[in-house]
N, C-alpha and C positions, 0 to 999 in steps of 0.2 A: 662388722655387724654386730651388735648387740640384741639380747632378748629380755623382755620383760619377764620376771621371776614369778610374777603372780599365776597362780593357777588358771585364771579364768581370762587371762588376757595373751600372752605369748607373743606379743608383737615384735618384730624385728626392726631395728633402726640402724642407720649409718651413722657411725660416731668417729670422727667428727663428720658433721654435714658440711658440704661447700657452700660458701657463702653465696647468697642469691644472685648478684650480678656475675657470678662465675658459672652458674648451671647451664646456659646457652653453649659455652664451650664444650658441653658433654656432649653434644650433639652436632659437632662439626661435620663429622662422617656419621650418616644414620640412614637407616632403610627408608624413611618418610619422605627422603629427598626426590624420590623419582615414583612415575606412574608403573604399575605392574600390568604387563600384557599377559593376560592368562590364555593358554594354549586353545587354538578354536577346533581342534579335529583331533581324532583319535577315540577307540571305543571307551577308554577311561574315562577321557572328559565327557563323552556323551552320555555315559551311565552316571556321572557324578551330576550333571545338569539334569537329567530326568529324575534322579533321587531328591535333589534339592527342591525341584519344583512340587513334586509329590508330597515332601514333608512339609512346606510352607503352606501348602493348600489344607493338607489333613490336620496338622496339628496349630497353625497359626492363624488359617482362614483367609489366606490370600488367594484369589482367584486366579488360578494358573491354566485355566483351560484343560483341565484333566477331569476324566469321569471320577465320580467319587469311589467307584470299586476300583479303578486303577490305583488311585491316590492312597486307598487304604492298603492295598497290597505291596505297593513300592515301599511306603513308611514302614511296613512292618519288617521289612528287610533291611532298613536303615542301619542296623546294629551290624551287620557284615561289613560296612566301611570302618577304615582305621579310627577315625573319630566320633562313629558312631551318630546317633541322633543329634547330640548336642552340636556336632560339627555343622549340621545343615540348620538347626535353629539359630546358631550363631550368625548366620548369612542374613537374618532379619533382625539381629539385635536381640533376640527372644521376646521380641515384640509382637503381639497380634495384629492384624490387618487392621486399620482405623476405619469405624463406621462411616466417617465423613470427614472433611478435610482435618488435618492434624498437623500440628508443628512439632519438629523434631530438631533438637539442638545437640551435636554431637561435639563435646570437649576434647581437644586433642584429636581431631579428625585427619593429621596427617597429609597425604596426598589426595584425600577425599574419595578413595574408592570405596569404603564401605556407606559413605554419605551418598555417592551416585547411584548405588545400588538400592537404598531405601528410597530414595526420590522416583526409581523405576516402579517401587512396590507401592507409590501412592502417597507416600508424605511429602510435606513442606518442610524443606531441609535448611539447616543454618549451621555453620561451623566455626571452629576458632582452632588455633594453633599456633605456637609460639615461633615456630621454625618457618622464617619467611621463605626458604626455598619450596618447603611442603606447601605453603599457601600458595604460592604462584602456580604449582601444578594442579591444585584442587582448583584455582581459578579457571586453569585454562580447560577443564572439564565442565565448565559453564555453573560452577557452583558458587553460593554466596560464603565466602569464608572470610573471617575477620583474624588479623593477627594479633595475637596475644592470648590470654587464658579468659576466663568468666567474666573479668572485667568488660571485655569488648562486647559484650551483650547485655551488661548489667542494667543498662537502661531501657531494655526492650519491654515496652509496657503492655504487651500482649501474651507474654508469657509462654510456655511451653507444655504441649501434653506428653511428651517424654524426652528425657535428658540420658545421654548414653556416655559412659567413660570406658572405653576398651582399653584395657592395661595403661590407663593414665595416673589412677591414684597412686601408684608407687612411686611415682616420679616428683610428687607435688610436696612443697616444704610443709605446708599446713593443711593436711586434709579435713580436719574439722571446718576450718573456714570455708573450704570450698563445699562441703556438703551443706553448710548452712546457707551458702548463695544458691545453691541448687534447689534447696527446699523452697527457698524465696520466690523463685521463678517457676516452678511447677504449676500450672492450672489444677483447679479441683479435678480429681478422678485422673491425674496424671501419675507417672511413675519414672524413678531413675534407675537405669540399670548399669552396674557397674561390674566389669571381669578385672580380675587383678591375680597374681599368683599367690598360692597357698602356702603360708607359713606352717602349715601342719601337712604338707604333703609327703607322700610316699617318697617321691624322689628325693627330698630334703634329709629323710631320714636315713637313705641309703647312701646319698653322696655328699652329705654334709656340705662343707666350706666350697665344695666343687658343684654343687648344684647351680644351674643356669638361672633358676628365677631369682637368686640374690643380686647378680647383675652390679656389683659396686663399680664405679660410683654413680650409677644412673638411678637404681632404685633406692631411694632415701628411706622408704618404710615397705615393709613386708607383712600384710595382713594376714589373719586366719577366720574362720566364721565367727568365733567368740567376740572379738575386738571390733569386727565389722558391726555386729549386732549393737555394741555398746556405742560406737561411732554415730550409728544411726539414732540411737536414744539421745544422744548429747547434741544432735543437729536438729530435733524436732521432727525426726522421719520414723516410720515403723516399717521394719523388713518385713515384707511378704514371703520371701525366700531367700534362704542363705544356704547353699549347698555347692561342693566341688564337683569338677569335671575332670575328665581325662582327654579332652579336646584336642589339645596340642601338645601331649605327654611324649608322642615319638619326637619331636624336635627337642623338647626340653631335656629329655633324658638321653637323648643321643649327644647333645653337646655336653651335658654333664660327664658322659663316659669320656669324650675328648678332652674334657678339662682335666679329669682325674687322670688320665694316661698320658697326655702330651702337655699339660700346662693350661693356664688361663687363656681363654679366646682362640682355643684351637678349633678349627672345623672338622667335624666327623666325616671320616670316610665311609665308603660304601658298607663295611661292615658294621660298623657303629651304628649307621642309620638304620641297617636292617635289625640290628640288636634294640634300638631303640622302638621299631615298629612292634615287635615282639613284646617288650616291656609295656607297650601301650595297650595291648591287649589284656596283658596280665592285670594293668591297673585297673581296667575297666571291668574285670571279675572281682577284683577286690573291692571297687566302688559299690557294687551289688550288694556288699555286705556291711557298706558303712561309708564314710568319709575317708579323704586322704589323696583326692585326686590333685594335680598340678595346678589347678586354676581355681578359684571361687567366683560363684555368679551369684551376686546381690541384685535382688530387686526390692526395692524401697518406695514408700508413697508418702504424701503428706500425712501429718496427724492434726484433726482427725480427717477422714475420707470415706466416701462412699462410692466404692467401685472403682476400677482403673481400667486402662487399656491395655493391661498385661495380666496374663493368669498363666499357671504352670501348664506347659504343654502335654498332650497326652501321647 
């Protein structure tokens, strides 16, 4: 991994980059191949579901059938959960509830778990993914998912109210071309939401080459807030928000600990997972005084635009 030495950039990139035709071989064994069955019972799961519904109603305007007072009280305590409020906002891709029928495209949707959740929240959804096995799983959920990248929906004349890339950008050989394609597919008032590892994270400073967010050779680029803003400008998009989160920090930091202690691709044991959880709470406190989380959230809109379906959640 190399880093741009410009003080206003700091982009990390893999050198050499695998040739394009070899990229699918990096995903022969990958987590997107299977559907995830979440536990259906237990006090922790019940609390998690209740808190998620409260945050989505209070902060993003989804009608979850909760009284306003209950939603407000529950949302106020979301900081007690390991991922904090951002963990629940991510369940709706940081997108506010649509006022009417709205179209959502997820690029790199994997097995379709998030896309199915957004369909349940009232969005008209469409997805793409290069992984044929993941596409099969997603279609088994009754989802309209195309095999390929953005080119699989390039001719869609209707456009989209929202485009979501959840930890996809770092896998893309030409991020600028992808951003330009997305900008051209957004309807007026639409928004693109991007989640990606943070090249300016606390974890990278702490673990260096053992930081899990590097993940060579799958991660071809690792961005920070500054170069994401520049990427938006070059693509004709306006960044409405660029901030970091500690949402998945316990996993990233626990795996970084394992890599540093036991070598690359080592899985963390119970002790390291607990340490990762503690470090996540520490990182969230650090974030309250500035940037440095393990993940960047970017929300960008076409330029010019008048209003979007997204706004910073309270």
